[in-house]
N, CA and C of each residue as an Amber inpcrd file, in Angstrom:
protein
   234
   0.8480000  -1.1730000   0.0000000   0.0000000   0.0000000   0.0000000
   0.8950000   1.2380000   0.0000000   0.6650000   2.1700000  -0.9240000
   1.4780000   3.3850000  -0.9810000   1.2960000   4.2400000   0.2770000
   2.3270000   4.9740000   0.6020000   2.3200000   5.8510000   1.7690000
   2.3740000   7.3000000   1.3030000   1.6120000   8.1730000   1.9490000
   1.6390000   9.5940000   1.6290000   1.7370000  10.3780000   2.9240000
   2.2100000  11.6060000   2.8510000   2.4540000  12.4300000   4.0360000
   1.4970000  13.6190000   4.0330000   1.0160000  14.0050000   5.2150000
   0.1910000  15.1950000   5.3700000   1.1260000  16.3920000   5.4840000
   0.9100000  17.4080000   4.6360000   1.7760000  18.5900000   4.6500000
   1.3300000  19.5800000   5.7270000   2.0670000  20.6560000   5.8410000
   1.7790000  21.6980000   6.8270000   0.3720000  22.2660000   6.6510000
  -0.1340000  22.3230000   5.4220000  -1.4800000  22.8380000   5.1470000
  -2.5260000  21.7230000   5.1260000  -2.2120000  20.5600000   5.6980000
  -3.1060000  19.4030000   5.7790000  -3.5000000  18.8670000   4.4040000
  -2.5940000  18.9560000   3.4520000  -2.8250000  18.4170000   2.1250000
  -2.0710000  17.1050000   1.9790000  -2.5670000  16.2520000   1.0910000
  -1.8750000  14.9990000   0.7840000  -1.7030000  14.8960000  -0.7260000
  -0.7600000  14.0710000  -1.1480000  -0.5610000  13.7750000  -2.5580000
  -1.0470000  12.3590000  -2.7980000  -1.8740000  12.1920000  -3.8290000
  -2.3320000  10.8500000  -4.1930000  -1.1990000  10.1950000  -4.9780000
  -0.7130000   9.0380000  -4.5270000   0.3970000   8.3810000  -5.2150000
   0.1060000   8.1600000  -6.6990000   1.1460000   8.2700000  -7.5090000
   1.0280000   8.2110000  -8.9710000   0.3570000   6.9210000  -9.4460000
   0.6970000   5.7800000  -8.8490000   0.1100000   4.5210000  -9.3350000
  -1.4090000   4.4890000  -9.1110000  -1.8830000   5.1220000  -8.0480000
  -3.3260000   5.1880000  -7.7930000  -3.9780000   6.1630000  -8.7610000
  -3.3360000   7.3230000  -9.0050000  -3.8750000   8.2880000  -9.9790000
  -4.0110000   7.6570000 -11.3550000  -3.0090000   6.8730000 -11.7400000
  -3.0400000   6.2330000 -13.0610000  -4.1790000   5.2170000 -13.1570000
  -4.2960000   4.3500000 -12.1650000  -5.3240000   3.3080000 -12.1900000
  -6.7250000   3.9220000 -12.2140000  -6.9550000   4.9580000 -11.3950000
  -8.2760000   5.5850000 -11.3220000  -8.4750000   6.6890000 -12.3480000
  -7.4330000   6.9750000 -13.1270000  -7.4670000   8.0320000 -14.1490000
  -7.9020000   9.3730000 -13.5550000  -7.2970000   9.7390000 -12.4250000
  -7.5760000  11.0170000 -11.7650000  -6.7230000  12.0830000 -12.4310000
  -7.3770000  13.1350000 -12.8810000  -6.6960000  14.2380000 -13.5620000
  -6.7220000  15.4870000 -12.6920000  -5.7800000  16.3810000 -12.9240000
  -5.7290000  17.6470000 -12.2130000  -7.0440000  18.4050000 -12.4290000
  -7.5910000  18.9530000 -11.3500000  -8.8220000  19.7350000 -11.4280000
 -10.0840000  18.9240000 -11.1770000  -9.9800000  17.5960000 -11.1540000
 -11.1600000  16.7740000 -10.8840000 -11.5400000  16.8680000  -9.4060000
 -12.8010000  16.5820000  -9.1220000 -13.2930000  16.5890000  -7.7510000
 -13.2850000  15.1740000  -7.1950000 -13.0270000  15.0840000  -5.8920000
 -13.0350000  13.8090000  -5.1860000 -13.9750000  13.9050000  -3.9950000
 -14.6890000  12.8130000  -3.7190000 -15.5120000  12.7220000  -2.5100000
 -14.6200000  12.2190000  -1.3810000 -14.7850000  12.8040000  -0.1990000
 -14.0220000  12.3800000   0.9750000 -15.0330000  11.9880000   2.0480000
 -14.8750000  10.7930000   2.6050000 -15.8230000  10.2710000   3.5770000
 -15.0610000   9.7310000   4.7810000 -15.5970000   9.9620000   5.9610000
 -15.0360000   9.3920000   7.1820000 -15.8150000   8.1300000   7.4910000
 -15.1050000   7.0060000   7.5950000 -15.7250000   5.7150000   7.8690000
 -15.0070000   5.1000000   9.0730000 -15.5550000   5.3710000  10.2620000
 -14.8810000   4.9310000  11.4840000 -13.5910000   5.7110000  11.6400000
 -12.4540000   4.9980000  11.6840000 -11.1600000   5.6750000  11.7770000
 -10.4350000   5.6940000  10.4300000 -11.2000000   5.5100000   9.3290000
 -10.6250000   5.5240000   7.9840000 -11.1370000   6.7240000   7.2000000
 -10.2920000   7.2290000   6.3070000 -10.6830000   8.2660000   5.3590000
 -10.7960000   7.5890000   4.0060000 -11.9690000   7.6770000   3.3870000
 -12.2120000   7.0620000   2.0880000 -12.3100000   8.1850000   1.0530000
 -11.4940000   8.0990000   0.0080000 -11.4820000   9.1050000  -1.0570000
 -11.8340000   8.3990000  -2.3600000 -12.8260000   8.9440000  -3.0850000
 -13.2090000   8.3640000  -4.3660000 -13.5110000   9.4650000  -5.3680000
 -13.4440000   9.1380000  -6.6510000 -13.7760000  10.1150000  -7.6850000
 -15.2270000  10.5200000  -7.5120000 -15.4910000  11.8190000  -7.5910000
 -16.8410000  12.3370000  -7.4330000 -17.6600000  12.0560000  -8.6810000
 -18.9200000  11.7050000  -8.4730000 -19.8740000  11.5420000  -9.5640000
 -20.7190000  12.8100000  -9.5780000 -20.3230000  13.7770000 -10.3750000
 -20.9830000  15.0690000 -10.3860000 -22.2730000  15.0120000 -11.1890000
 -23.2310000  15.8470000 -10.7700000 -24.5310000  15.8650000 -11.4200000
 -24.5650000  16.7710000 -12.6460000 -23.5730000  17.6470000 -12.7710000
 -23.6160000  18.5480000 -13.9290000 -22.6910000  18.0190000 -15.0150000
 -23.0130000  18.3200000 -16.2700000 -22.2320000  17.7680000 -17.3820000
 -20.9000000  18.4810000 -17.5690000 -19.9880000  17.7780000 -18.2060000
 -18.7520000  18.4050000 -18.6310000 -19.0810000  19.2850000 -19.8300000
 -18.5550000  20.4850000 -19.8430000 -18.8790000  21.4160000 -20.9140000
 -18.0500000  21.1240000 -22.1600000 -18.7050000  21.0820000 -23.2800000
 -18.0460000  20.9610000 -24.5730000 -17.7750000  22.3810000 -25.0480000
 -16.5270000  22.8230000 -24.9740000 -16.2070000  24.2140000 -25.2480000
 -16.4120000  24.6080000 -26.7020000 -16.5670000  23.6520000 -27.5980000
 -16.8000000  23.9850000 -28.9910000 -18.2850000  24.1340000 -29.3210000
 -19.1420000  24.0520000 -28.3030000 -20.5860000  24.0600000 -28.5190000
 -21.1930000  25.3120000 -27.9010000 -22.2130000  25.8790000 -28.5440000
 -22.9380000  27.0130000 -27.9730000 -24.0130000  26.5000000 -27.0260000
 -24.1970000  27.1950000 -25.9020000 -25.2210000  26.8380000 -24.9300000
 -26.3080000  27.8970000 -24.9410000 -27.5460000  27.4320000 -24.7890000
 -28.6560000  28.3720000 -24.7000000 -28.6540000  28.9720000 -23.2950000
 -29.2600000  30.1400000 -23.1120000 -29.3670000  30.6980000 -21.7580000
 -30.0400000  29.7360000 -20.7830000 -31.0220000  28.9740000 -21.2540000
 -31.7210000  28.0070000 -20.3880000 -30.7640000  26.9020000 -19.9470000
 -29.9540000  26.3760000 -20.8670000 -28.9830000  25.3310000 -20.5090000
 -27.9730000  25.8650000 -19.4920000 -27.5310000  27.0850000 -19.6750000
 -26.5880000  27.6900000 -18.7230000 -27.2380000  27.8080000 -17.3560000
 -28.4780000  28.2560000 -17.3030000 -29.1830000  28.4000000 -16.0290000
 -29.3710000  27.0520000 -15.3370000 -29.7990000  26.0420000 -16.0740000
 -30.0160000  24.7160000 -15.4950000 -28.7090000  24.1480000 -14.9480000
 -27.6340000  24.2330000 -15.7210000 -26.3480000  23.6900000 -15.2770000
 -25.7770000  24.4770000 -14.1110000 -25.9880000  25.7750000 -14.0760000
 -25.5320000  26.5910000 -12.9490000 -26.2570000  26.1850000 -11.6810000
 -27.5750000  25.9820000 -11.7740000 -28.3490000  25.5450000 -10.6060000
 -27.8600000  24.1850000 -10.0980000 -27.6130000  23.2460000 -11.0160000
 -27.1150000  21.9270000 -10.6230000 -25.7670000  22.0450000  -9.9150000
 -24.8720000  22.8660000 -10.4670000 -23.5410000  23.0280000  -9.8790000
 -23.6350000  23.6610000  -8.4950000 -24.4980000  24.6630000  -8.3310000
 -24.6540000  25.3120000  -7.0230000 -25.2500000  24.3560000  -5.9950000
 -26.2050000  23.5610000  -6.4040000 -26.8000000  22.5750000  -5.4760000
 -25.7490000  21.5660000  -5.0420000 -24.9430000  21.0930000  -5.9850000
 -23.8890000  20.1270000  -5.6570000 -22.8420000  20.7650000  -4.7460000
 -22.4280000  21.9850000  -5.0580000 -21.4030000  22.6750000  -4.2570000
 -21.9040000  22.9370000  -2.8480000 -23.1970000  23.2040000  -2.6800000
 -23.7160000  23.4870000  -1.3430000 -23.6030000  22.2630000  -0.4310000
 -23.5520000  21.0680000  -1.0020000 -23.3810000  19.8260000  -0.2150000
 -21.9760000  19.7570000   0.3870000 -20.9880000  20.3960000  -0.2460000
 -19.5920000  20.2920000   0.1940000 -19.2880000  21.1780000   1.3860000
 -20.1110000  22.1680000   1.6710000 -19.8130000  23.1440000   2.7040000
 -20.3950000  22.7390000   4.0440000 -20.1410000  21.5310000   4.4880000
 -20.6340000  21.0530000   5.7750000 -19.6260000  21.2710000   6.8600000
């Protein structure tokens, strides 16, 4: 099992072999859960779509996706 260190700012680095297997990319979100005395980290299953930057969005699509993102983000501020 890979070992990682908690830094001064309470950050950790996910070992490279785990990032590769789970295909974790920079900027992705992860869910963090406390399970007894264990910390469980998994790739987040977000409710809003990934934006296709080559596509035009209608104002309605922007509003719907913004609402979804805000609802999801409000869950993280516990």
